[in-house]
MARBA-3410 file (N, C-alpha, C, O; in Angstrom, 1 decimal):
189
0.8,-1.2,-0.1,0.0,0.0,0.0,0.9,1.2,0.0,0.7,2.2,-0.7 ~ 2.0,1.1,0.8,2.8,2.3,0.8,3.4,2.6,-0.5,3.5,3.8,-0.9 ~ 3.8,1.5,-1.2,4.4,1.8,-2.5,3.4,2.3,-3.5,3.8,3.1,-4.4 ~ 2.1,2.0,-3.4,1.0,2.6,-4.4,1.0,4.2,-4.0,0.9,5.0,-4.9 ~ 0.9,4.5,-2.7,0.8,5.9,-2.4,2.0,6.7,-3.0,1.8,7.7,-3.6
3.3,6.2,-2.8,4.4,6.8,-3.3,4.4,6.9,-4.9,4.8,7.9,-5.5 ~ 3.8,5.9,-5.4,3.7,6.0,-6.9,2.7,7.0,-7.3,3.0,7.7,-8.3 ~ 1.6,7.1,-6.7,0.6,8.1,-7.1,1.2,9.5,-6.8,0.9,10.4,-7.6 ~ 1.8,9.7,-5.7,2.5,10.9,-5.4,3.5,11.4,-6.5,3.6,12.6,-6.9 ~ 4.3,10.4,-6.9,5.4,10.7,-7.9,4.7,11.0,-9.4,5.1,11.9,-10.1
3.6,10.2,-9.6,3.0,10.5,-10.9,2.1,11.8,-11.0,2.0,12.5,-12.0 ~ 1.4,11.9,-9.9,0.4,13.1,-9.9,0.8,14.4,-9.1,0.2,15.4,-9.3 ~ 1.8,14.3,-8.3,2.3,15.3,-7.4,2.6,16.6,-8.3,2.2,17.7,-8.0 ~ 3.5,16.3,-9.3,3.8,17.5,-10.1,2.7,18.2,-10.8,2.8,19.4,-11.0 ~ 1.7,17.5,-11.1,0.5,18.1,-11.7,-0.3,18.9,-10.7,-0.9,19.9,-11.1
-0.3,18.5,-9.5,-1.1,19.3,-8.5,-0.3,20.4,-7.9,-0.9,21.4,-7.4 ~ 1.0,20.3,-8.0,1.9,21.4,-7.5,2.2,22.5,-8.6,2.7,23.5,-8.2 ~ 2.1,22.2,-9.9,2.6,23.0,-10.9,1.6,24.2,-11.0,0.5,24.1,-10.6 ~ 2.2,25.3,-11.4,1.4,26.5,-11.5,0.5,26.3,-12.8,1.0,26.0,-13.9 ~ -0.8,26.5,-12.7,-1.7,26.3,-13.8,-1.8,27.6,-14.4,-1.9,28.6,-13.7
-1.7,27.7,-15.8,-1.8,28.8,-16.6,-3.1,29.6,-16.3,-3.0,30.9,-16.4 ~ -4.2,29.1,-15.9,-5.3,29.9,-15.5,-5.2,30.7,-14.3,-5.9,31.7,-14.0 ~ -4.2,30.3,-13.4,-4.0,31.1,-12.2,-3.0,32.3,-12.3,-2.8,33.1,-11.4 ~ -2.5,32.4,-13.6,-1.5,33.6,-13.8,-2.1,34.8,-14.0,-3.2,34.8,-14.6 ~ -1.7,35.8,-13.6,-2.1,37.2,-13.9,-1.9,37.5,-15.3,-2.8,38.1,-16.0
-0.8,37.1,-15.9,-0.4,37.3,-17.3,-0.6,35.9,-18.0,0.1,34.9,-17.7 ~ -1.6,35.8,-19.0,-1.8,34.5,-19.5,-0.6,34.2,-20.6,0.1,35.2,-21.0 ~ -0.5,32.9,-20.9,0.6,32.5,-21.8,0.5,33.2,-23.2,1.5,33.4,-23.8 ~ -0.6,33.5,-23.6,-0.7,34.2,-25.0,-0.6,35.7,-24.9,-1.1,36.3,-25.8 ~ -0.1,36.3,-24.0,0.0,37.8,-23.9,1.2,38.2,-24.8,1.2,39.4,-25.3
2.1,37.3,-25.1,3.2,37.6,-26.0,2.9,37.1,-27.3,2.6,35.9,-27.4 ~ 2.9,37.9,-28.3,2.6,37.7,-29.7,3.9,37.4,-30.5,4.8,38.2,-30.6 ~ 4.0,36.3,-30.8,5.3,35.8,-31.4,5.3,36.1,-33.0,5.4,35.1,-33.8 ~ 5.3,37.4,-33.4,5.5,37.6,-34.8,6.8,38.1,-35.2,7.7,38.3,-34.4 ~ 6.9,38.4,-36.5,8.2,39.0,-36.8,8.5,40.3,-36.3,7.6,41.1,-36.1
9.8,40.5,-36.0,10.2,41.9,-35.4,10.0,42.9,-36.5,10.0,42.6,-37.7 ~ 9.9,44.2,-36.1,9.9,45.3,-37.0,11.2,45.6,-37.5,12.1,45.0,-37.0 ~ 11.3,46.5,-38.4,12.6,46.8,-39.0,13.4,45.6,-39.7,14.6,45.5,-39.7 ~ 12.6,44.7,-40.3,13.2,43.5,-40.9,14.4,43.8,-41.8,15.2,42.9,-41.9 ~ 14.5,45.0,-42.4,15.6,45.3,-43.2,16.9,45.3,-42.7,18.0,45.2,-43.3
16.9,45.5,-41.2,18.2,45.7,-40.5,18.5,44.3,-39.9,19.5,44.2,-39.1 ~ 17.6,43.3,-40.1,17.8,42.1,-39.5,18.3,40.8,-40.4,17.6,40.6,-41.4 ~ 19.2,40.2,-40.0,19.6,39.0,-40.9,18.7,37.7,-40.7,18.3,37.1,-41.6 ~ 18.5,37.5,-39.3,17.6,36.4,-39.0,17.0,36.5,-37.6,17.6,37.2,-36.8 ~ 15.9,35.8,-37.3,15.4,35.9,-35.9,14.7,34.5,-35.6,14.2,33.8,-36.6
14.6,34.2,-34.4,13.8,33.0,-33.9,13.1,33.3,-32.6,13.5,34.1,-31.8 ~ 12.0,32.7,-32.5,11.2,32.7,-31.2,11.3,31.3,-30.6,11.2,30.3,-31.3 ~ 11.5,31.3,-29.2,11.3,30.1,-28.5,10.2,30.3,-27.4,10.2,31.3,-26.8 ~ 9.4,29.2,-27.3,8.4,29.3,-26.2,8.6,28.2,-25.3,8.9,27.1,-25.7 ~ 8.4,28.3,-24.0,8.5,27.3,-23.0,8.1,27.7,-21.6,7.5,28.7,-21.4
8.5,26.9,-20.6,8.2,27.1,-19.3,9.4,27.0,-18.4,10.2,26.1,-18.7 ~ 9.6,27.8,-17.5,10.7,27.8,-16.7,10.7,26.5,-15.7,9.7,26.3,-15.0 ~ 11.7,25.8,-15.7,11.6,24.5,-15.0,11.6,24.7,-13.5,11.2,23.9,-12.7 ~ 12.1,25.8,-13.0,12.1,26.1,-11.6,10.9,26.8,-11.1,10.5,26.5,-10.0 ~ 10.3,27.7,-11.8,9.2,28.5,-11.3,7.9,28.3,-12.0,6.9,28.9,-11.6
7.9,27.5,-13.1,6.7,27.3,-13.9,6.2,28.5,-14.6,5.1,28.5,-15.2 ~ 7.0,29.6,-14.6,6.6,30.7,-15.4,6.7,30.5,-16.8,7.4,29.6,-17.3 ~ 5.9,31.3,-17.6,5.9,31.2,-19.1,7.2,31.9,-19.5,7.7,32.8,-18.9 ~ 7.8,31.3,-20.6,9.0,31.8,-21.2,8.8,32.1,-22.7,8.4,31.2,-23.4 ~ 9.1,33.3,-23.2,9.0,33.5,-24.6,10.3,34.4,-24.9,10.6,35.4,-24.3
11.2,33.8,-25.8,12.4,34.3,-26.1,12.7,34.7,-27.5,12.6,33.8,-28.3 ~ 13.0,35.9,-27.9,13.2,36.3,-29.2,14.7,36.5,-29.4,15.3,37.3,-28.6 ~ 15.2,35.9,-30.4,16.7,36.1,-30.7,16.8,36.8,-32.1,16.3,36.3,-33.1 ~ 17.5,37.9,-32.1,17.7,38.7,-33.3,19.1,38.7,-33.7,19.9,39.0,-32.8 ~ 19.5,38.4,-34.9,20.8,38.7,-35.4,20.8,39.9,-36.4,20.2,39.7,-37.5
21.4,40.9,-36.1,21.4,42.1,-37.0,22.3,42.2,-38.1,23.4,41.6,-38.0 ~ 22.1,42.8,-39.1,23.0,42.9,-40.3,24.4,43.3,-40.0,25.3,42.9,-40.7 ~ 24.6,44.2,-39.0,25.9,44.5,-38.6,26.6,43.7,-37.7,27.7,44.0,-37.3 ~ 26.1,42.4,-37.4,26.7,41.4,-36.6,26.4,41.5,-35.1,26.8,40.6,-34.4 ~ 25.7,42.5,-34.6,25.1,42.5,-33.2,24.1,41.5,-33.1,23.5,41.1,-34.1
23.8,41.1,-31.9,22.8,40.0,-31.5,22.0,40.4,-30.3,22.6,40.9,-29.3 ~ 20.7,40.3,-30.3,19.9,40.7,-29.2,19.1,39.5,-28.8,18.7,38.7,-29.7 ~ 18.9,39.3,-27.5,18.1,38.2,-26.9,17.1,39.0,-26.1,17.5,39.6,-25.1 ~ 15.8,38.9,-26.4,14.8,39.5,-25.5,13.9,38.3,-25.0,13.2,37.6,-25.7 ~ 14.0,38.3,-23.6,13.3,37.1,-22.9,12.3,37.8,-22.0,12.5,38.7,-21.3
11.0,37.2,-22.3,9.9,37.6,-21.4,9.7,36.2,-20.4,9.6,35.1,-20.9 ~ 9.6,36.6,-19.2,9.3,35.6,-18.2,8.2,36.0,-17.3,8.4,37.0,-16.5 ~ 7.1,35.4,-17.3,5.9,35.8,-16.6,4.8,34.8,-16.2,4.7,33.7,-16.8 ~ 4.2,35.2,-15.2,3.0,34.5,-14.7,2.3,35.5,-13.8,1.4,36.2,-14.3 ~ 2.6,35.6,-12.5,2.1,36.7,-11.7,2.9,37.9,-11.6,2.4,38.9,-11.1
4.1,37.8,-12.1,5.0,38.9,-12.3,5.5,38.9,-13.7,5.8,37.8,-14.2 ~ 5.7,40.0,-14.4,6.2,40.1,-15.7,7.6,40.7,-15.6,7.9,41.8,-15.2 ~ 8.5,39.8,-16.1,10.0,40.2,-16.2,10.3,40.2,-17.7,9.9,39.3,-18.5 ~ 11.1,41.2,-18.1,11.7,41.2,-19.4,13.1,41.4,-19.3,13.5,42.3,-18.5 ~ 14.0,40.8,-20.0,15.4,41.0,-20.0,15.8,41.3,-21.6,15.3,40.5,-22.4
16.5,42.3,-21.8,17.0,42.7,-23.0,18.5,42.5,-23.0,19.2,43.3,-22.4 ~ 19.1,41.5,-23.7,20.6,41.3,-23.7,21.0,41.7,-25.1,20.5,41.1,-26.1 ~ 22.0,42.7,-25.1,22.5,43.1,-26.4,24.0,42.8,-26.5,24.8,43.4,-25.7 ~ 24.4,41.9,-27.5,25.8,41.6,-27.8,26.2,42.5,-28.9,25.7,42.5,-30.0 ~ 27.3,43.3,-28.6,27.9,44.2,-29.7,28.9,43.5,-30.4,29.8,42.9,-29.8
28.8,43.6,-31.7,29.8,43.1,-32.7,31.3,43.5,-32.2,31.4,44.6,-31.7 ~ 32.3,42.6,-32.3,33.7,43.1,-31.8,34.3,44.1,-32.8,35.3,44.7,-32.4 ~ 33.7,44.2,-34.0,34.2,45.1,-35.1,33.5,46.5,-35.0,33.8,47.4,-35.7 ~ 32.5,46.6,-34.1,31.7,47.9,-33.9,32.5,49.0,-33.5,33.5,48.8,-32.9 ~ 32.0,50.2,-33.8,32.7,51.5,-33.4,32.6,51.7,-31.9,31.9,50.9,-31.2
33.2,52.8,-31.4,33.2,53.1,-30.1,31.9,53.2,-29.4,30.9,53.7,-30.0 ~ 31.8,52.7,-28.1,30.6,52.5,-27.4,30.5,53.6,-26.3,31.5,53.8,-25.6 ~ 29.4,54.3,-26.2,29.2,55.3,-24.9,27.9,55.1,-24.4,27.2,54.2,-24.8 ~ 27.6,55.9,-23.3,26.4,55.8,-22.5,25.2,56.0,-23.4,24.2,55.4,-23.2 ~ 25.3,57.0,-24.3,24.2,57.4,-25.1,23.7,56.2,-26.0,22.6,55.9,-26.2
24.7,55.6,-26.6,24.5,54.6,-27.6,23.9,53.3,-26.8,23.0,52.7,-27.3 ~ 24.4,53.0,-25.6,23.8,51.9,-24.8,22.4,52.2,-24.5,21.5,51.4,-24.7 ~ 22.1,53.5,-24.0,20.8,53.8,-23.5,19.8,53.8,-24.7,18.6,53.4,-24.5 ~ 20.2,54.2,-25.9,19.3,54.2,-27.0,18.9,52.9,-27.4,17.8,52.6,-27.8 ~ 20.0,52.0,-27.4,19.8,50.7,-27.9,18.9,49.8,-27.1,17.9,49.3,-27.6
19.2,49.8,-25.8,18.4,48.9,-24.9,17.0,49.5,-24.6,16.1,48.7,-24.5 ~ 16.9,50.8,-24.6,15.7,51.4,-24.3,14.7,51.2,-25.6,13.6,50.9,-25.5 ~ 15.4,51.3,-26.7,14.6,51.1,-27.9,14.1,49.7,-28.1,12.9,49.5,-28.4 ~ 14.9,48.7,-27.8,14.5,47.3,-27.8,13.4,47.1,-26.8,12.4,46.5,-27.1 ~ 13.6,47.5,-25.4,12.5,47.4,-24.4,11.3,47.9,-24.8,10.3,47.2,-24.6
11.2,49.2,-25.3,10.0,49.9,-25.7,9.3,49.3,-26.8,8.1,49.4,-26.9 ~ 10.1,48.6,-27.8,9.5,47.9,-28.9,8.9,46.6,-28.5,7.8,46.3,-29.0 ~ 9.5,45.8,-27.6,9.0,44.5,-27.4,8.5,44.2,-26.0,8.0,43.1,-25.8 ~ 8.5,45.1,-25.1,7.8,44.8,-23.8,6.1,45.0,-24.0,5.6,46.0,-24.5 ~ 5.5,44.0,-23.5,4.1,44.0,-23.6,3.4,44.8,-22.5,2.3,45.3,-22.6
4.2,45.0,-21.5,3.8,45.9,-20.3,4.4,47.3,-20.5,5.6,47.4,-20.5 ~ 3.6,48.2,-20.7,4.1,49.5,-20.9,4.3,50.4,-19.6,3.3,51.0,-19.0 ~ 5.5,50.3,-19.1,6.0,51.0,-17.8,6.1,52.5,-18.2,6.6,52.8,-19.3 ~ 5.5,53.3,-17.3,5.8,54.8,-17.5,6.9,55.3,-16.7,7.1,54.9,-15.5 ~ 7.7,56.1,-17.4,8.8,56.7,-16.7,8.8,58.2,-16.6,8.5,58.8,-17.6
9.0,58.7,-15.5,8.8,60.1,-15.2,9.9,61.0,-16.0,9.7,62.2,-16.2 ~ 11.0,60.4,-16.4,12.0,60.9,-17.2,12.2,60.0,-18.4,12.2,58.8,-18.2 ~ 12.5,60.4,-19.5,12.8,59.5,-20.6,13.7,58.4,-20.2,14.7,58.6,-19.5 ~ 13.4,57.2,-20.6,14.3,56.0,-20.1,15.7,56.2,-20.7,16.7,55.9,-20.0 ~ 15.8,56.6,-21.9,17.2,56.8,-22.3,18.1,57.8,-21.4,19.3,57.6,-21.3
17.4,58.8,-20.9,18.1,59.7,-20.0,18.3,59.1,-18.8,19.3,59.5,-18.2 ~ 17.4,58.2,-18.1,17.7,57.6,-16.8,18.9,56.7,-17.0,19.8,56.7,-16.2 ~ 18.9,55.8,-18.1,20.0,54.9,-18.3,21.3,55.6,-18.4,22.2,55.3,-17.6 ~ 21.4,56.6,-19.4,22.5,57.4,-19.8,23.1,58.1,-18.5,24.3,58.0,-18.2 ~ 22.3,58.8,-17.8,22.7,59.5,-16.6,23.2,58.6,-15.5,24.2,58.9,-14.9
22.6,57.4,-15.3,23.0,56.5,-14.3,24.4,55.8,-14.7,25.2,55.5,-13.8 ~ 24.6,55.6,-16.0,25.9,55.1,-16.4,27.0,56.2,-16.2,28.1,55.9,-15.7 ~ 26.8,57.3,-16.5,27.6,58.5,-16.3,28.0,58.7,-14.9,29.2,58.7,-14.5 ~ 26.9,58.7,-14.0,27.2,58.9,-12.5,27.9,57.8,-11.9,28.5,58.1,-10.9 ~ 27.9,56.6,-12.5,28.6,55.5,-12.0,29.9,55.2,-12.7,30.5,54.2,-12.6
30.4,56.3,-13.4,31.7,56.3,-14.1,31.8,55.2,-15.1,32.8,54.4,-15.0 ~ 30.9,55.0,-16.1,30.9,54.0,-17.1,32.3,53.9,-17.8,32.8,55.0,-18.0 ~ 32.8,52.9,-18.1,34.1,52.7,-18.8,33.9,51.3,-19.5,33.6,50.3,-18.9 ~ 34.1,51.4,-20.8,34.0,50.1,-21.7,34.9,49.1,-21.4,34.7,48.0,-21.9 ~ 35.9,49.3,-20.5,36.8,48.2,-20.1,36.4,47.5,-18.8,37.0,46.5,-18.4
35.3,48.0,-18.2,35.0,47.5,-16.8,33.6,47.1,-16.7,32.7,47.6,-17.3 ~ 33.4,46.1,-15.9,31.9,45.6,-15.6,31.2,46.7,-14.8,31.9,47.4,-14.0 ~ 29.9,46.9,-15.0,29.3,47.6,-14.2,27.8,47.1,-14.1,27.2,46.6,-15.0 ~ 27.2,47.3,-12.8,25.8,46.8,-12.6,25.2,47.8,-11.7,25.6,48.1,-10.6 ~ 24.0,48.3,-12.4,23.3,49.4,-11.5,21.9,49.2,-11.5,21.2,49.0,-12.5
21.4,49.2,-10.2,19.9,49.2,-10.0,19.4,50.6,-10.3,20.0,51.5,-9.7 ~ 18.4,50.8,-11.2,18.0,52.1,-11.5,16.9,52.6,-10.6,16.2,51.8,-9.9 ~ 16.6,53.8,-10.5,15.7,54.5,-9.6,14.3,54.1,-9.6,13.6,54.4,-10.6 ~ 13.8,53.3,-8.6,12.4,52.8,-8.8,11.4,54.0,-8.8,10.3,53.9,-9.3 ~ 11.7,55.1,-8.2,10.8,56.2,-8.1,10.4,56.8,-9.4,9.5,57.6,-9.5
11.2,56.4,-10.4,11.0,57.1,-11.7,10.2,56.2,-12.7,9.9,56.6,-13.8 ~ 9.8,54.9,-12.2,9.1,54.0,-13.0,7.8,53.7,-12.4,7.8,53.5,-11.1 ~ 6.7,53.5,-13.1,5.3,53.1,-12.5,4.6,52.3,-13.6,4.7,52.5,-14.8 ~ 3.8,51.4,-13.0,2.9,50.7,-13.8,1.7,50.4,-13.0,1.8,49.6,-12.0 ~ 0.6,51.0,-13.3,-0.7,50.9,-12.5,-0.4,50.9,-11.0,0.3,51.9,-10.5
-0.8,49.9,-10.2,-0.4,49.8,-8.8,0.7,48.9,-8.5,1.0,48.7,-7.3 ~ 1.4,48.4,-9.6,2.4,47.3,-9.4,3.8,48.0,-9.1,4.0,49.1,-9.7 ~ 4.6,47.4,-8.4,6.0,47.6,-8.2,6.8,47.4,-9.4,6.5,46.4,-10.1 ~ 7.7,48.3,-9.8,8.6,48.2,-10.9,10.0,48.4,-10.4,10.4,49.4,-9.8 ~ 10.8,47.3,-10.7,12.3,47.3,-10.5,13.0,47.2,-11.9,12.6,46.5,-12.8
14.1,47.8,-12.0,14.8,47.7,-13.3,16.3,47.9,-13.0,16.7,48.5,-12.0 ~ 17.1,47.4,-13.9,18.6,47.5,-13.7,19.3,47.5,-15.1,18.6,47.1,-16.1 ~ 20.5,47.9,-15.2,21.3,47.8,-16.3,22.7,47.2,-15.9,23.3,47.6,-14.9 ~ 23.2,46.3,-16.7,24.5,45.6,-16.5,25.3,45.7,-17.9,24.8,45.6,-19.0 ~ 26.5,45.9,-17.7,27.5,46.0,-18.9,28.7,45.1,-18.6,29.3,45.2,-17.5
29.1,44.3,-19.5,30.3,43.5,-19.3,31.1,43.5,-20.7,30.6,43.2,-21.7 ~ 32.3,43.9,-20.5,33.3,43.9,-21.8,33.7,42.3,-22.0,33.9,41.6,-21.1 ~ 33.7,42.0,-23.3,34.0,40.6,-23.6,35.2,40.4,-24.4,35.6,39.3,-24.6 ~ 35.9,41.5,-24.8,37.2,41.4,-25.6,38.1,40.4,-25.0,38.7,39.6,-25.7 ~ 38.4,40.5,-23.7,39.4,39.8,-23.0,39.1,38.2,-23.2,40.0,37.4,-22.9
37.9,37.8,-23.5,37.6,36.5,-23.7,37.8,35.9,-25.1,37.5,34.8,-25.4 ~ 38.3,36.8,-26.0,38.4,36.6,-27.5,37.0,36.2,-28.0,36.9,35.2,-28.7 ~ 36.1,36.9,-27.8,34.7,36.6,-28.0,34.4,37.3,-29.5,35.1,38.2,-30.0 ~ 33.3,36.8,-30.1,32.8,37.4,-31.4,32.3,38.7,-31.1,32.3,39.6,-32.0 ~ 31.9,39.0,-29.9,31.3,40.3,-29.4,32.2,41.0,-28.4,32.9,40.4,-27.6
32.2,42.4,-28.6,33.1,43.2,-27.7,32.5,43.4,-26.4,33.2,43.5,-25.4 ~ 31.1,43.4,-26.3,30.6,43.6,-25.0,29.1,43.1,-24.9,28.5,42.8,-26.0 ~ 28.6,43.0,-23.7,27.2,42.5,-23.6,26.5,43.6,-22.6,27.1,44.1,-21.6 ~ 25.4,43.9,-23.0,24.5,44.9,-22.0,23.2,44.2,-21.8,22.5,43.7,-22.7 ~ 23.0,44.2,-20.4,21.6,43.5,-20.1,20.7,44.6,-19.4,21.1,45.4,-18.5
19.6,44.7,-19.9,18.5,45.6,-19.3,17.4,44.7,-18.8,16.9,43.8,-19.5 ~ 17.1,44.9,-17.5,16.1,44.1,-16.9,15.0,45.0,-16.4,15.3,46.1,-15.8 ~ 13.8,44.5,-16.5,12.6,45.3,-15.9,11.7,44.1,-15.3,11.4,43.1,-15.9 ~ 11.4,44.3,-14.1,10.3,43.5,-13.4,9.2,44.2,-13.0,9.4,45.2,-12.3 ~ 7.8,43.7,-13.2,6.6,44.4,-12.9,5.9,43.5,-12.0,5.8,42.3,-12.4
5.5,43.9,-10.8,4.7,43.1,-9.9,5.6,42.6,-8.8,6.6,43.2,-8.5 ~ 5.2,41.5,-8.1,5.9,41.0,-7.0,5.6,41.7,-5.8,4.6,42.5,-5.8 ~ 6.4,41.4,-4.7,6.1,41.9,-3.4,6.8,43.3,-3.3,8.0,43.5,-3.7 ~ 6.2,44.2,-2.7,6.8,45.5,-2.3,7.8,45.5,-1.2,8.3,46.6,-0.9
END
């Protein structure tokens, strides 16, 4: 009898404990997996759909390879909280990189692909650029900055966001650097 109970728990336990899509604030189909805009600047793109094995949250990932050799990965992870990460890999042959270029690039991708439209009291490009300058951005050094929550709102939900930069040249990479911009909406205050 004990073995039967264990077998039932092993077979049906994950079903009972997993997050049902109907319980999510953000349904699985909130992300529309269509072609990116500005196709003329894009060599190729792919969409992946899945579920996070640790949290059971929905995952939708768009990978874009640009004509100039740069590469972007935009990942939506959501259920009761909406998270988006924009990771931009810069081609190792690209020209000089500064705060303005970083802010325009990641803010543009975020604004284009985020399904949750966060409101910023100051333009997002300005928030990112000024935060990088204030923290002495240097293309040769890693930097990770939590951005000011007081400047971002979405209905009654909490918004957190950050920017990270990592130079990759030292690793003989195809890319000279990677920038990650993260926004999370919801969760506990």
